[in-house]
One Martini backbone bead per residue (centre of mass of N, CA, C, O) as a GRO file, in nm:
protein
  488
    1MET     BB    1  12.951  12.469  10.120
    2SER     BB    2  13.064  12.317   9.816
    3VAL     BB    3  12.911  12.040   9.643
    4SER     BB    4  12.980  11.808   9.385
    5LEU     BB    5  12.690  11.637   9.244
    6SER     BB    6  12.494  11.443   9.101
    7HIS     BB    7  12.170  11.537   8.946
    8ALA     BB    8  11.863  11.557   8.882
    9ALA     BB    9  11.640  11.722   8.725
   10GLY     BB   10  11.441  11.968   8.814
   11GLN     BB   11  11.121  12.037   8.966
   12ALA     BB   12  10.781  12.122   9.057
   13TYR     BB   13  10.773  12.027   9.365
   14ARG     BB   14  10.663  11.940   9.658
   15LYS     BB   15  10.755  12.145   9.952
   16PRO     BB   16  10.883  12.242  10.238
   17LEU     BB   17  10.801  12.552  10.429
   18GLY     BB   18  10.903  12.635  10.739
   19VAL     BB   19  10.687  12.587  11.010
   20TYR     BB   20  10.634  12.290  11.208
   21ALA     BB   21  10.403  12.074  11.361
   22HIS     BB   22  10.486  11.823  11.566
   23THR     BB   23  10.277  11.515  11.547
   24ASP     BB   24  10.211  11.261  11.753
   25ILE     BB   25   9.933  11.084  11.755
   26GLU     BB   26   9.973  10.894  12.005
   27ALA     BB   27  10.046  11.122  12.205
   28ALA     BB   28   9.791  11.299  12.168
   29LYS     BB   29   9.591  11.086  12.278
   30GLN     BB   30   9.741  11.090  12.583
   31ARG     BB   31   9.673  11.382  12.598
   32LYS     BB   32   9.563  11.659  12.698
   33PRO     BB   33   9.227  11.632  12.632
   34CYS     BB   34   9.207  11.353  12.466
   35SER     BB   35   9.226  11.143  12.710
   36ASN     BB   36   8.917  11.226  12.811
   37THR     BB   37   8.781  11.071  12.610
   38THR     BB   38   8.497  10.831  12.548
   39THR     BB   39   8.496  10.849  12.237
   40THR     BB   40   8.584  10.828  11.910
   41THR     BB   41   8.447  11.088  11.822
   42ASP     BB   42   8.573  11.272  12.041
   43LEU     BB   43   8.869  11.222  11.959
   44HIS     BB   44   8.853  11.337  11.670
   45THR     BB   45   8.759  11.615  11.757
   46CYS     BB   46   8.997  11.686  11.928
   47LEU     BB   47   9.220  11.654  11.711
   48ARG     BB   48   9.098  11.859  11.510
   49ASN     BB   49   9.120  12.098  11.709
   50LEU     BB   50   9.420  12.087  11.737
   51TYR     BB   51   9.499  12.129  11.442
   52ALA     BB   52   9.350  12.395  11.397
   53GLY     BB   53   9.509  12.555  11.609
   54LEU     BB   54   9.784  12.527  11.483
   55LEU     BB   55   9.713  12.630  11.185
   56ALA     BB   56   9.622  12.927  11.285
   57ASP     BB   57   9.908  12.989  11.291
   58GLU     BB   58  10.101  13.215  11.125
   59GLY     BB   59  10.392  13.054  11.170
   60VAL     BB   60  10.245  12.800  11.043
   61SER     BB   61  10.263  12.568  10.759
   62GLY     BB   62  10.223  12.291  10.929
   63ILE     BB   63  10.215  11.926  10.955
   64THR     BB   64  10.390  11.671  11.133
   65ALA     BB   65  10.293  11.340  11.094
   66GLY     BB   66  10.287  11.072  11.331
   67GLU     BB   67  10.284  10.711  11.264
   68HIS     BB   68  10.215  10.383  11.306
   69TRP     BB   69  10.179  10.110  11.127
   70ASP     BB   70  10.006   9.933  11.337
   71ASP     BB   71   9.776  10.176  11.341
   72ILE     BB   72   9.679  10.119  11.034
   73GLN     BB   73   9.753   9.809  10.973
   74LEU     BB   74   9.553   9.568  11.123
   75SER     BB   75   9.570   9.372  10.868
   76ASP     BB   76   9.601   9.136  10.666
   77PRO     BB   77   9.559   9.154  10.330
   78LEU     BB   78   9.405   8.868  10.324
   79CYS     BB   79   9.133   8.940  10.475
   80ILE     BB   80   8.946   8.991  10.216
   81PHE     BB   81   8.929   8.673  10.142
   82VAL     BB   82   8.815   8.590  10.460
   83ASN     BB   83   8.654   8.805  10.629
   84ARG     BB   84   8.903   8.929  10.862
   85CYS     BB   85   8.882   9.215  10.920
   86ALA     BB   86   8.892   9.471  11.101
   87SER     BB   87   8.696   9.628  11.283
   88GLY     BB   88   8.577   9.904  11.086
   89THR     BB   89   8.689   9.769  10.823
   90GLU     BB   90   8.733   9.677  10.484
   91ASP     BB   91   9.086   9.624  10.457
   92GLY     BB   92   9.253   9.680  10.746
   93TYR     BB   93   9.238   9.997  10.737
   94ASP     BB   94   9.328  10.296  10.937
   95TRP     BB   95   9.299  10.641  10.827
   96ILE     BB   96   9.152  10.855  11.006
   97PHE     BB   97   9.384  11.011  11.151
   98LEU     BB   98   9.506  11.121  10.890
   99ASP     BB   99   9.257  11.249  10.773
  100ASP     BB  100   9.232  11.470  10.990
  101VAL     BB  101   9.484  11.621  10.907
  102PHE     BB  102   9.408  11.682  10.608
  103ALA     BB  103   9.141  11.833  10.658
  104GLU     BB  104   9.272  12.073  10.819
  105ALA     BB  105   9.483  12.155  10.612
  106ASN     BB  106   9.291  12.224  10.383
  107ALA     BB  107   9.120  12.436  10.538
  108ALA     BB  108   9.405  12.610  10.590
  109HIS     BB  109   9.606  12.593  10.349
  110LYS     BB  110   9.807  12.355  10.424
  111SER     BB  111  10.059  12.124  10.529
  112VAL     BB  112  10.200  11.773  10.496
  113GLN     BB  113  10.396  11.556  10.689
  114LEU     BB  114  10.531  11.223  10.684
  115ILE     BB  115  10.572  10.976  10.969
  116ILE     BB  116  10.624  10.640  10.915
  117THR     BB  117  10.660  10.358  11.136
  118PRO     BB  118  10.827  10.076  11.152
  119GLY     BB  119  10.982   9.818  11.265
  120VAL     BB  120  10.883   9.803  11.591
  121ASP     BB  121  10.594   9.915  11.442
  122SER     BB  122  10.495   9.655  11.345
  123PRO     BB  123  10.277   9.439  11.274
  124SER     BB  124  10.169   9.151  11.425
  125TRP     BB  125  10.093   8.982  11.164
  126LEU     BB  126  10.394   8.999  11.063
  127LEU     BB  127  10.569   8.897  11.310
  128THR     BB  128  10.447   8.608  11.314
  129LYS     BB  129  10.604   8.541  11.027
  130LEU     BB  130  10.876   8.585  11.192
  131PRO     BB  131  11.123   8.424  11.287
  132SER     BB  132  11.335   8.380  11.533
  133CYS     BB  133  11.695   8.462  11.614
  134ASP     BB  134  11.770   8.430  11.923
  135GLY     BB  135  11.915   8.147  11.921
  136LEU     BB  136  12.197   8.260  11.843
  137PHE     BB  137  12.233   8.376  12.158
  138SER     BB  138  12.255   8.104  12.264
  139ALA     BB  139  12.399   7.810  12.346
  140ALA     BB  140  12.305   7.668  12.079
  141GLY     BB  141  12.321   7.870  11.816
  142LYS     BB  142  12.012   7.860  11.687
  143ALA     BB  143  11.823   7.908  11.380
  144PRO     BB  144  11.635   7.971  11.141
  145ALA     BB  145  11.706   8.032  10.814
  146ASP     BB  146  11.428   8.240  10.803
  147CYS     BB  147  11.483   8.446  10.999
  148GLY     BB  148  11.331   8.794  11.090
  149GLN     BB  149  11.396   8.841  11.411
  150ALA     BB  150  11.501   9.060  11.695
  151THR     BB  151  11.609   9.114  12.031
  152PHE     BB  152  11.632   9.440  12.177
  153ILE     BB  153  11.801   9.656  12.409
  154ASN     BB  154  11.851   9.993  12.482
  155PHE     BB  155  11.744  10.154  12.260
  156PRO     BB  156  11.668  10.415  12.089
  157GLU     BB  157  11.349  10.510  12.153
  158ALA     BB  158  11.197  10.277  12.316
  159GLN     BB  159  10.936  10.435  12.415
  160ARG     BB  160  10.810  10.414  12.101
  161ALA     BB  161  10.762  10.122  12.122
  162ASP     BB  162  10.608   9.839  12.027
  163GLY     BB  163  10.564   9.596  12.224
  164THR     BB  164  10.614   9.290  12.444
  165PRO     BB  165  10.871   9.292  12.344
  166PRO     BB  166  11.036   9.449  12.118
  167VAL     BB  167  11.089   9.388  11.773
  168GLN     BB  168  11.335   9.334  11.512
  169PRO     BB  169  11.332   9.354  11.197
  170LEU     BB  170  11.504   9.258  10.946
  171PRO     BB  171  11.587   9.471  10.702
  172TRP     BB  172  11.626   9.220  10.474
  173ASN     BB  173  11.359   9.103  10.487
  174PRO     BB  174  11.139   9.016  10.244
  175LEU     BB  175  10.862   9.025  10.386
  176TYR     BB  176  10.902   9.307  10.512
  177ILE     BB  177  10.949   9.463  10.252
  178LEU     BB  178  10.687   9.381  10.104
  179ALA     BB  179  10.483   9.490  10.316
  180TRP     BB  180  10.583   9.781  10.314
  181ASP     BB  181  10.545   9.847  10.011
  182ASP     BB  182  10.248   9.786  10.006
  183PHE     BB  183  10.165  10.001  10.201
  184LEU     BB  184  10.274  10.245  10.037
  185ILE     BB  185  10.087  10.213   9.804
  186HIS     BB  186   9.828  10.273   9.969
  187LEU     BB  187   9.917  10.552  10.074
  188ASN     BB  188   9.941  10.681   9.794
  189LEU     BB  189   9.652  10.636   9.693
  190ARG     BB  190   9.521  10.821   9.914
  191TYR     BB  191   9.734  11.101   9.896
  192ARG     BB  192   9.852  11.196   9.610
  193SER     BB  193   9.603  11.420   9.548
  194ASN     BB  194   9.670  11.578   9.795
  195PRO     BB  195   9.761  11.909   9.835
  196ALA     BB  196   9.890  11.880  10.135
  197PHE     BB  197  10.098  11.683  10.024
  198VAL     BB  198  10.473  11.715  10.052
  199ALA     BB  199  10.592  11.481  10.258
  200ILE     BB  200  10.826  11.196  10.319
  201ALA     BB  201  10.966  10.948  10.494
  202ILE     BB  202  11.226  10.740  10.478
  203ALA     BB  203  11.182  10.385  10.526
  204GLY     BB  204  11.264  10.044  10.702
  205PRO     BB  205  11.585  10.031  10.811
  206ILE     BB  206  11.459  10.037  11.119
  207CYS     BB  207  11.335  10.104  11.439
  208ALA     BB  208  11.191  10.377  11.623
  209SER     BB  209  11.254  10.547  11.360
  210THR     BB  210  11.334  10.729  11.057
  211GLU     BB  211  11.608  10.707  11.144
  212MET     BB  212  11.955  10.622  11.127
  213ILE     BB  213  11.866  10.378  11.358
  214LEU     BB  214  12.024  10.128  11.544
  215PRO     BB  215  12.124   9.889  11.709
  216ALA     BB  216  12.422   9.961  11.906
  217THR     BB  217  12.708   9.971  12.075
  218GLY     BB  218  12.730  10.291  12.065
  219ASN     BB  219  12.412  10.287  12.210
  220GLN     BB  220  12.400  10.042  12.427
  221SER     BB  221  12.308   9.796  12.279
  222THR     BB  222  12.133   9.478  12.326
  223THR     BB  223  12.062   9.188  12.406
  224ALA     BB  224  11.890   9.009  12.637
  225SER     BB  225  12.182   8.857  12.708
  226GLY     BB  226  12.409   9.101  12.653
  227LEU     BB  227  12.489   9.130  12.370
  228PRO     BB  228  12.637   9.312  12.162
  229ALA     BB  229  12.502   9.444  11.882
  230ASP     BB  230  12.733   9.414  11.674
  231LYS     BB  231  12.764   9.108  11.718
  232ALA     BB  232  12.477   9.034  11.646
  233TRP     BB  233  12.483   9.140  11.352
  234THR     BB  234  12.712   8.956  11.258
  235MET     BB  235  12.545   8.692  11.305
  236LEU     BB  236  12.299   8.759  11.131
  237ILE     BB  237  12.447   8.792  10.863
  238ALA     BB  238  12.577   8.515  10.849
  239HIS     BB  239  12.304   8.359  10.857
  240SER     BB  240  12.166   8.509  10.595
  241PHE     BB  241  12.480   8.535  10.438
  242PRO     BB  242  12.698   8.285  10.390
  243TYR     BB  243  12.779   8.363  10.058
  244ILE     BB  244  12.845   8.678  10.126
  245ALA     BB  245  13.137   8.828  10.169
  246SER     BB  246  13.066   9.151  10.173
  247TYR     BB  247  12.884   9.113  10.446
  248GLN     BB  248  13.097   9.040  10.632
  249ASN     BB  249  13.161   9.237  10.879
  250SER     BB  250  12.929   9.454  10.767
  251ASP     BB  251  12.744   9.749  10.633
  252GLN     BB  252  12.647   9.670  10.340
  253VAL     BB  253  12.353   9.575  10.390
  254PHE     BB  254  12.240   9.850  10.490
  255ILE     BB  255  12.300  10.001  10.231
  256ASP     BB  256  12.128   9.821  10.037
  257VAL     BB  257  11.848   9.859  10.185
  258TRP     BB  258  11.842  10.171  10.146
  259LYS     BB  259  11.846  10.164   9.841
  260GLN     BB  260  11.580  10.009   9.813
  261ALA     BB  261  11.403  10.220   9.959
  262ILE     BB  262  11.456  10.454   9.770
  263ASN     BB  263  11.345  10.316   9.512
  264ALA     BB  264  11.063  10.269   9.615
  265TYR     BB  265  10.978  10.562   9.665
  266GLU     BB  266  11.034  10.662   9.374
  267GLN     BB  267  10.815  10.466   9.251
  268ILE     BB  268  10.555  10.538   9.433
  269PHE     BB  269  10.622  10.836   9.430
  270SER     BB  270  10.482  11.173   9.326
  271GLY     BB  271  10.563  11.521   9.363
  272VAL     BB  272  10.739  11.499   9.621
  273THR     BB  273  10.907  11.487   9.927
  274LEU     BB  274  11.205  11.307  10.008
  275PHE     BB  275  11.331  11.199  10.330
  276LEU     BB  276  11.629  11.195  10.519
  277SER     BB  277  11.763  11.074  10.857
  278PRO     BB  278  12.096  11.066  10.962
  279ASP     BB  279  12.209  11.268  11.141
  280THR     BB  280  12.454  11.139  11.272
  281GLY     BB  281  12.730  10.917  11.231
  282GLY     BB  282  12.590  10.727  11.413
  283ASP     BB  283  12.388  10.427  11.483
  284LEU     BB  284  12.557  10.218  11.345
  285PRO     BB  285  12.727   9.971  11.293
  286GLU     BB  286  13.078   9.928  11.353
  287LEU     BB  287  13.130   9.851  11.031
  288PRO     BB  288  13.253   9.776  10.749
  289SER     BB  289  13.278   9.892  10.402
  290VAL     BB  290  13.216   9.958  10.064
  291SER     BB  291  13.371  10.217   9.920
  292HIS     BB  292  13.264  10.489   9.680
  293ASP     BB  293  13.280  10.741   9.857
  294ASN     BB  294  13.454  11.070   9.925
  295THR     BB  295  13.311  11.346   9.946
  296LEU     BB  296  13.113  11.322  10.193
  297PHE     BB  297  13.310  11.187  10.389
  298THR     BB  298  13.515  11.412  10.412
  299VAL     BB  299  13.306  11.621  10.525
  300ASP     BB  300  13.106  11.445  10.735
  301CYS     BB  301  13.360  11.247  10.890
  302SER     BB  302  13.616  11.396  11.025
  303ASN     BB  303  13.467  11.389  11.345
  304ALA     BB  304  13.386  11.106  11.376
  305ASN     BB  305  13.345  10.849  11.633
  306LYS     BB  306  13.191  10.674  11.382
  307PRO     BB  307  13.325  10.614  11.081
  308MET     BB  308  13.171  10.363  10.971
  309SER     BB  309  12.889  10.465  11.008
  310CYS     BB  310  12.930  10.728  10.848
  311GLU     BB  311  13.003  10.596  10.584
  312ALA     BB  312  12.737  10.453  10.538
  313LYS     BB  313  12.570  10.715  10.527
  314THR     BB  314  12.720  10.850  10.285
  315GLU     BB  315  12.648  10.626  10.084
  316ILE     BB  316  12.346  10.676  10.098
  317LEU     BB  317  12.343  10.976  10.024
  318SER     BB  318  12.484  10.948   9.749
  319TYR     BB  319  12.262  10.775   9.627
  320PHE     BB  320  12.023  10.975   9.667
  321VAL     BB  321  12.123  11.206   9.491
  322THR     BB  322  12.131  11.002   9.215
  323ALA     BB  323  11.850  10.927   9.226
  324ASN     BB  324  11.576  10.848   9.033
  325GLY     BB  325  11.284  11.073   9.034
  326PRO     BB  326  10.953  11.234   9.088
  327ASN     BB  327  11.130  11.402   9.321
  328GLU     BB  328  11.213  11.554   9.593
  329LYS     BB  329  11.498  11.626   9.803
  330ALA     BB  330  11.591  11.534  10.153
  331THR     BB  331  11.721  11.646  10.468
  332GLN     BB  332  11.728  11.561  10.824
  333VAL     BB  333  11.705  11.648  11.172
  334GLY     BB  334  11.564  11.492  11.471
  335GLY     BB  335  11.806  11.598  11.709
  336MET     BB  336  11.797  11.912  11.787
  337THR     BB  337  12.023  12.124  11.966
  338ALA     BB  338  12.214  12.358  12.134
  339SER     BB  339  12.465  12.126  12.122
  340SER     BB  340  12.491  12.111  11.841
  341GLN     BB  341  12.670  12.113  11.583
  342ARG     BB  342  12.833  12.376  11.353
  343SER     BB  343  13.023  12.175  11.215
  344THR     BB  344  13.173  11.984  11.013
  345GLY     BB  345  13.205  11.594  11.060
  346ASN     BB  346  12.887  11.474  11.171
  347ILE     BB  347  12.679  11.581  11.008
  348GLY     BB  348  12.397  11.696  11.069
  349VAL     BB  349  12.317  12.015  11.007
  350PRO     BB  350  12.570  12.066  10.827
  351GLY     BB  351  12.501  11.828  10.641
  352VAL     BB  352  12.244  11.947  10.524
  353LYS     BB  353  12.393  12.206  10.404
  354VAL     BB  354  12.573  12.061  10.207
  355LEU     BB  355  12.327  11.979  10.021
  356THR     BB  356  12.185  12.263   9.983
  357SER     BB  357  12.479  12.380   9.861
  358MET     BB  358  12.502  12.231   9.614
  359GLU     BB  359  12.567  12.182   9.305
  360GLY     BB  360  12.275  12.250   9.143
  361PRO     BB  361  12.008  12.131   9.219
  362SER     BB  362  11.797  12.119   9.461
  363PHE     BB  363  11.815  12.077   9.833
  364VAL     BB  364  11.641  11.991  10.105
  365GLY     BB  365  11.619  12.129  10.447
  366GLY     BB  366  11.608  12.018  10.800
  367ALA     BB  367  11.471  12.042  11.147
  368GLU     BB  368  11.439  11.907  11.483
  369PHE     BB  369  11.335  11.924  11.781
  370ASP     BB  370  11.400  11.700  12.025
  371PHE     BB  371  11.261  11.887  12.244
  372ALA     BB  372  11.068  12.049  12.448
  373VAL     BB  373  11.080  12.385  12.572
  374SER     BB  374  10.797  12.374  12.754
  375ASP     BB  375  10.938  12.149  12.914
  376PRO     BB  376  11.083  12.131  13.225
  377THR     BB  377  11.222  11.834  13.171
  378THR     BB  378  11.376  11.942  12.871
  379VAL     BB  379  11.494  12.233  12.842
  380GLU     BB  380  11.791  12.183  12.908
  381GLN     BB  381  11.858  11.970  12.695
  382GLU     BB  382  11.768  12.158  12.452
  383GLY     BB  383  11.888  12.474  12.543
  384CYS     BB  384  12.187  12.403  12.610
  385PRO     BB  385  12.496  12.449  12.485
  386ASP     BB  386  12.587  12.305  12.755
  387PRO     BB  387  12.516  11.988  12.875
  388ASN     BB  388  12.710  12.021  13.152
  389THR     BB  389  12.539  12.295  13.205
  390LEU     BB  390  12.366  12.503  13.371
  391CYS     BB  391  12.093  12.721  13.289
  392MET     BB  392  12.090  13.045  13.495
  393PRO     BB  393  11.949  13.307  13.438
  394PHE     BB  394  11.880  13.503  13.708
  395GLY     BB  395  11.853  13.218  13.876
  396PHE     BB  396  11.709  13.073  13.651
  397PHE     BB  397  11.591  12.872  13.457
  398ILE     BB  398  11.559  12.818  13.152
  399THR     BB  399  11.380  12.943  12.906
  400PRO     BB  400  11.192  12.878  12.630
  401GLU     BB  401  11.308  13.118  12.473
  402ASP     BB  402  11.612  13.073  12.515
  403ALA     BB  403  11.617  12.789  12.409
  404ALA     BB  404  11.518  12.841  12.124
  405TYR     BB  405  11.732  13.038  12.044
  406ASN     BB  406  11.974  12.845  12.071
  407VAL     BB  407  11.872  12.647  11.851
  408LEU     BB  408  11.850  12.863  11.622
  409THR     BB  409  12.149  12.914  11.603
  410VAL     BB  410  12.214  12.641  11.479
  411PHE     BB  411  12.014  12.636  11.239
  412PHE     BB  412  12.114  12.938  11.111
  413ASP     BB  413  12.390  12.885  11.068
  414LYS     BB  414  12.526  13.014  10.780
  415THR     BB  415  12.305  13.214  10.714
  416ALA     BB  416  12.123  13.504  10.641
  417ALA     BB  417  11.985  13.480  10.951
  418ALA     BB  418  12.196  13.446  11.186
  419ALA     BB  419  12.205  13.730  11.333
  420HIS     BB  420  11.915  13.687  11.478
  421TYR     BB  421  12.087  13.439  11.664
  422GLY     BB  422  12.405  13.477  11.701
  423GLY     BB  423  12.540  13.399  11.437
  424THR     BB  424  12.696  13.302  11.136
  425PRO     BB  425  12.708  13.436  10.852
  426GLY     BB  426  12.569  13.325  10.525
  427ILE     BB  427  12.461  13.098  10.233
  428ASP     BB  428  12.306  12.883  10.356
  429PRO     BB  429  12.048  12.673  10.305
  430ILE     BB  430  11.706  12.652  10.446
  431GLN     BB  431  11.354  12.536  10.491
  432TYR     BB  432  11.290  12.370  10.772
  433LEU     BB  433  11.088  12.345  11.081
  434GLU     BB  434  11.054  12.158  11.398
  435LEU     BB  435  10.795  12.150  11.649
  436ASP     BB  436  10.648  12.077  11.908
  437TYR     BB  437  10.313  12.126  11.956
  438THR     BB  438  10.346  12.229  12.255
  439ASP     BB  439  10.501  12.483  12.174
  440ILE     BB  440  10.282  12.620  12.012
  441GLN     BB  441  10.078  12.637  12.242
  442TYR     BB  442  10.249  12.796  12.434
  443ALA     BB  443  10.282  13.041  12.250
  444GLN     BB  444   9.971  13.106  12.230
  445ASN     BB  445   9.938  13.124  12.570
  446ASN     BB  446  10.226  13.317  12.572
  447PRO     BB  447  10.284  13.643  12.480
  448CYS     BB  448  10.458  13.644  12.745
  449ALA     BB  449  10.718  13.617  12.928
  450LYS     BB  450  10.753  13.472  13.248
  451LEU     BB  451  11.061  13.531  13.240
  452PRO     BB  452  11.354  13.645  13.238
  453SER     BB  453  11.555  13.769  12.972
  454THR     BB  454  11.853  13.770  12.756
  455LEU     BB  455  11.697  13.890  12.531
  456PRO     BB  456  11.636  14.109  12.301
  457GLY     BB  457  11.315  14.230  12.377
  458ALA     BB  458  11.181  13.982  12.496
  459PRO     BB  459  11.076  13.741  12.342
  460SER     BB  460  10.853  13.535  12.242
  461LEU     BB  461  10.791  13.232  12.114
  462GLN     BB  462  10.617  13.347  11.888
  463ASP     BB  463  10.826  13.545  11.777
  464LEU     BB  464  11.030  13.324  11.698
  465ILE     BB  465  10.849  13.173  11.504
  466ASN     BB  466  10.792  13.415  11.313
  467LEU     BB  467  11.088  13.465  11.244
  468ALA     BB  468  11.160  13.188  11.129
  469SER     BB  469  10.952  13.197  10.901
  470HIS     BB  470  11.050  13.457  10.772
  471ASP     BB  471  11.342  13.350  10.712
  472LEU     BB  472  11.274  13.101  10.540
  473PHE     BB  473  11.128  13.259  10.318
  474GLY     BB  474  11.370  13.452  10.261
  475ILE     BB  475  11.570  13.233  10.170
  476ALA     BB  476  11.354  13.150   9.932
  477GLY     BB  477  11.253  13.437   9.814
  478GLN     BB  478  11.002  13.498  10.022
  479SER     BB  479  10.829  13.759  10.111
  480THR     BB  480  10.728  13.835  10.452
  481PRO     BB  481  10.562  13.939  10.706
  482LEU     BB  482  10.618  14.067  11.028
  483PRO     BB  483  10.493  14.032  11.311
  484PRO     BB  484  10.416  14.170  11.584
  485PRO     BB  485  10.455  14.179  11.888
  486THR     BB  486  10.278  14.006  12.154
  487CYS     BB  487  10.387  14.204  12.371
  488HIS     BB  488  10.221  14.493  12.555
   0.00000   0.00000   0.00000
């Protein structure tokens, strides 16, 4: 599908292409063998060996590295003036875990995408400066005029959140925005000239991931007292902006703070790819907004079960398309499964392809497997086309290979490579794919499928990764050789 939207003239900016090993640094620290290390030096050695092994894979273009803001900026920036910066740091920043990723990527001549999460993963030194708004939800119904955080429960991806209980900075709080932008400036200064650095997720007005997901009634989030999240946001907005009529009972403030975040990234970073992760049309409060865009809303929200949330997201996407800055633009889906939609109407992977197919200069697109297919506890959830039916070919549970193939069917649908995965061929471009790093390790350690497969030729997971990489480069007009099958 072709959509015509204005877009700044393109240049040769660094951008991701191929298959990436998605590596959450905090999770990797907790998994074997790195969890068994006894010293900090041993931990860094373990992680660098992990990255080197992933990057040695012929089918892997690089690493998507995720880290929490509070694990990097350990101290208030003012610490340098009072000589109270965190132990082991000169200025309160601990970059060493990201430095490990970049060192191995450069050694392998491969690339790095960054996903740094603020929101509920904001540093404690910042959160202590933000008065709580939770009093609004109590019987007294009062909170400080400058309150800047609220407590929500049952929100998506809560298991990734830091703090007990995790608190949500109000996305529009000026101190939160200022501190985050200042951090981004330091991040850019450290890695802007590193040739491995190709992309970074735009974040800021978020909760527990860089995706456009906030606590919302539609995702069963509530306050600690049980107040539905959308009602809580309505109260928070009214309290913060009592004299701005357009913000009342509206998603407009979320749209505006996302625009601010886009502008900040375009001003801070240069020469790389900036990507947004709208995912599906839901997961913002289902409140009205002032609509200025009709094109993307008509295409991306025709089947959305949360149309007002979807409208807010397409407003943000429309602004992103037209925003000026010295960077490539991209969107991606962070929660792709075999049951994800394959037709337009609720953003998702089809919504990514709407933008990559639009008339004018290029727009990059990608998607990430939501769960690891090599994990027996998540393979069904990730790899079954029908989430309500068990997948049991040959009487066994679905294999990692079959699950990955089913997800690739969604990912490559309506592209020139769709027929390789049983999809519908088309001309939609797509540029990059992310798998959990444990899937890459499984593929490397299992050259032959362990269980009978329904797939022609019984490909290994490594074969599918190699084919996906080959097809992504082919779609980009870069022919690469396809390695022979790994099982002999």
